C-alpha positions as CSV (number, residue, x, y, z in Angstrom):
1,M,118.3,119.7,63.0
2,K,119.8,119.9,66.4
3,E,118.2,123.3,67.1
4,A,114.8,121.9,66.2
5,N,115.2,119.0,68.6
6,Q,116.2,121.6,71.3
7,A,113.1,123.6,70.6
8,M,110.9,120.5,70.9
9,T,112.5,119.6,74.2
10,E,111.9,123.1,75.6
11,I,108.2,123.0,74.5
12,H,107.8,119.5,76.0
13,K,109.2,120.7,79.3
14,E,106.9,123.7,79.3
15,N,103.9,121.5,78.6
16,K,104.8,119.1,81.4
17,Q,105.1,122.0,83.8
18,S,101.8,123.4,82.9
19,S,100.0,120.1,83.1
20,D,101.5,119.6,86.6
21,Q,100.2,123.0,87.6
22,E,96.7,122.1,86.2
23,R,96.8,118.9,88.3
24,E,97.6,120.9,91.4
25,V,94.8,123.3,90.7
26,A,92.3,120.4,90.1
27,K,93.4,118.9,93.5
28,T,92.8,122.2,95.3
29,K,89.4,122.7,93.6
30,S,88.2,119.2,94.5
31,K,89.3,119.8,98.2
32,I,87.4,123.0,98.3
33,I,84.3,121.3,96.8
34,E,84.6,118.5,99.4
35,K,84.7,121.1,102.2
36,T,81.6,123.0,100.9
37,T,79.5,119.8,100.3
38,T,80.3,118.4,103.8
39,R,79.4,121.7,105.3
40,R,76.0,121.6,103.5
41,N,75.4,118.1,104.6
42,G,75.9,119.2,108.2
43,R,78.8,116.9,109.0
């Protein structure tokens, strides 16, 4: 039983890390999109 809990904890940690990375990627993408749209608008 203890081993199963350990495995679940490890999986949860990995999921949290990957979601944090996805958030960072989304931030970067939105920044890039902002830059390109402002350039198109001529600001």
